[in-house]
C-alpha positions, 0 to 999 in steps of 0.5 A: 508320149502319145500323139492325137490327130486334131484338125489334121495335125498331131498334138503331142500328149503326155501319157502316164508311164507307171504307178508312183504309189498306192495309198490306202487309208485304214481304220487300223493302219498298224494292224493292216500293215502287219497283215500285209507284212505277214501274208504278202512278205512285205518289209513294212517300215513305220513313218510319221510317228506310227501313223503311216506304214509302207515300203518301196518297190524299186526297179530299173527303167526299161528305157534306161537300165542305169536309172532306178524308179520305185513304186511306194506302197503306203497305209495311213491311219484314217483321220475319221472312221471309214465306213465298211461300204466305201468305194472300191478300188483294186490293187493288182500284185504280181506273184511268181507262183500263184498256186503256191501263194494261194495255198500259203494264204489258205493255210493262214485262213484267208478266203480266196474269192475266185481264181481265173486263168487267161491267155496272158496270166492267172488271177485270184481275188481276195479281200484284206481285213478292212475290205479292200479288194486284192487281185493277184496276178501271175504272168504266163511268161 
């Protein structure tokens, strides 16, 4: 929760505290989920009679390690064909060893658009087979 001062008094505001899920619509959800399973090592399951594919990343809450939260990753079959030039969003994935991961992707014939290092981490960008931009991130600590 954050506080914003309005008229001399603090107003309590509710803040976003995580990502509940990432939902991608695809022209070929099965093929795209297979791509993520193979190249990113995700254990993808099938739901809704093969129209939805996904996984769940589970983690312990920092504020209370006895509680577990999760982030859903889901790929759904689009009901209508998606245009090649659709609005772009970027999903950021954490990796432990960016160099090794990039070598693995390159060996699989996946083009890496760009890499860049910052004080807080290393980054690389690529696109999945349906043109969704992907950002890979290796924290420095």
